[in-house]
Every structure is written in structure tokens, then in C-alpha cells.
C-alpha positions, 0 to 999 in steps of 0.5 A: 571661492571654491566650495569644498565638499567633505571628501575634498576637505578630508583629502586636504587634511591628509595632504596637510599632514603628509603630502608625500603619502601615496594616493592609495594610502589616502584612499584606504584612510578615506575608505574610497577607491584610489581613482576617486582620490586621484580625480579629486586631487587633480581637480583641486590642482587644476582649480588652483587650490593646491599650488604644490607640495613642499618638504619642510627643511630645517635650514639651521641644520644646513648651517643657515641663519634666517633674518627677517626684515619688516619694511614700511615705505613712505607713500610718495613714490610707488615706482621706488617701492616696486624697484626695491621689491624687485631688488629684494627678489633678485637677491640670491639670499632672499628666501621670501619676499611678500607684499603685506598690508597693516603695520608694514608694507613688505616682509623679506626673509634672508638665509645667510651663513653668518651674522656679518653676511647679513649685515653686509647684505642689508647695508648694501640695500640701505645704501641704495634705498634708505631714503625711501624706507620710512622705517624697518625692523630686523628679527633673527628667527630661531624657531618655527613651530607649524600646526596642521590646518584643523579648520579644514574639517571645521574642528573647534579645537586641534587636540592632535598635538601634531606639529612640525618644528624647525630651528634646532641649530645643530648643523648636520653634514650633507653632501651634494647628493643630499642637497640635490635630493632636498631641492627636488623634494622642496620643489615637489614633495610628491616626486616619485623615488624613481624620478629622483633616482633617474635624475641623480643617476642613483638606484631607487634603494639608495635614494630611499635610504638617503631620504630616510636619513634626511628625515631621521636627522631632522633635516626634513621635518615633513611634507605639506601641501601648499594651499592657496587660502584665497581660493577657500575664502581665507586670509593670512594674518601675522600677529606680533604681541607685546606681553607684560608677563613673558612667562606665559609664553608656553601656555600661549603656545599651547593655546595656539596649537589647539586653535584650529585657525592658528597655523604657526608660531615664530620664535625670534630675537625681536622687539616682540614677545610672541608671534603667530600666524593665522588663516581666517575667514575675515577681520571679524574672526581675527578680532574674535581670536584676539579677544579670546587671547585677552580673555584667556590671559587677562591683563597680559597683552600689553599691545599688538600689531598685525599685517595681512599677507597680500601676495608672495613675490618669492618663496624659497623653502631651501637656501641656495 
């Protein structure tokens, strides 16, 4: 585990809010020398705490649906499990493939242009692996609402109302240059404009204009740091809740946004009524948050299940 001092936490907070801002800008906010920020960021990268920087892209604006599949294996053949995971990773439509523990074994997400395309894709997977899959559940993700990591500075509540939202569904036209710029910013949100200009053979002013337009149209929602939460002794959990009264969903959303450890709410066409992700210290904290929800909304939570993400085998922030 990496022990973070207050300065490192403040730097991570700044990068979590806007990973593309310059080190000089961060230095001014923290009232320290730029070289101090340079050194600390480089050190956090070398230690593996910072795994990268990614642009948040709204795939729905590019004309994509995002289907998520929860998979539970039989326990009889580990080799078949690995074969299925490798098969999923190789699929070009697969945006994420993760090993989890809890109610499921694997979670996979797929970017497709239409519903029939997903059906054909998943049918081919089932032809090859259905007898090895105990059960599966398919969701169509419509929106994701992401919150800042308020726990980084030991905040008890997040009162900032800062959030990133994807899933508008309003398709926005892009050309090959836009897509090339997006790919670079998704891979490295801190890539200098001059480097993008050089690779695209465009002027820096043209790239600046393009990036501003992508932001204005909501195709890019923002830029965030990719943190290895294991390195700060945190675990990543997803919770799926069944509610007796779905009218409290907006109140539950407000609760999640204010909670320092809840980092995302997922809206989907699903058997579940409410889903959220949290980054927490241990299972005791998980139970404490569930108890807090039950106390805040008495008699509303009918049931819930959960899983912990153990490892991402594939994580692609932009459809190919």
C-alpha cells in the first residue's frame, strides 16, 4: 500500500477533477512550485498509483449502444473459464472484461451500433460456451453518472455537486480527424496539443478548435486520472439494489453523489432498480454504507447483490 501525504492527495484530487489541466495550473491552486507538482506526479506514476489519464467519451453520441453481461460459471472447469475470458477479450466490440467475485464471476461490456448486432454477437458466444455458463444477465446501459473521489481528502460528504454524465443518446456527427483526436485523448488525456497536431499533420490551432468543439457538444465529458485503488488499500464494489418504491431513485441518486466513497451510478434497462459503484477500505465499510442507505430510506430496499472487481482484463474507453 502507498501512504499518501496531504500534498499527494490534493494533486490526485486536482487530476481527478480535470486530468488535462497543466502542472502549472495545479501548482497555482496548491500554492507550490511547479517542480514540486512535476516531481510528485512522476513519483505517483512510477509507483503505479497513477495508471494513466483518460478522456470521458459519451459513446451514445457516436451512435453506440452499450450492453453489459454478468456471467456466472459452473465451478467444474477452470480452463473453460479462461477460454471464455480470452474469447471475450478478443472480440472487437468488447469495451470491458473484468474478473469479479461475489454474485458473478465475470462482467463484460460491449459497444454495438444496434440491438440486433448485440444479439448476433452474444448468440455466437452462447453457441460456443453456453453449456459452461451457469447463468447470465444482460443489461442495456443508458446512462452513467460519475462523481469525484471525495474520499481522497478524507471528506465526510461531497457537497461540490460535480459530476460527469454520459448516455444522452443524441448522435453528434464526427469525422475521421475527430475520431483520431478522441483516440489519442482516451489513451492519454494529458497528451500535448503539439503532439496531436504532429500526428494528425494539422496546426495546433486547428486541434485546439476541434477539442473545444468535442467538449462543447458533450462528446468529451471531461478528463480523469486512472487510479489503481489497490495501491491505496481500497476495493471496488458494485451494488445492485431492488427497491419496493422506485420513486425514491432521485433521492437515492442525491445520497450517492454526496457520499465520499460512491463514485458512479449506472442507469440501465435491467432487472435491478438501482446500481452504484463504490471505492472502499474493506467489507466493514461496505456494510456500513448499505446500513446507512437502509436507515436513510427505511423499508424501501427489498434486496441487493454485489460483487468486487478483482482485475480488468480489458478496458476500452472508446468504441473501435
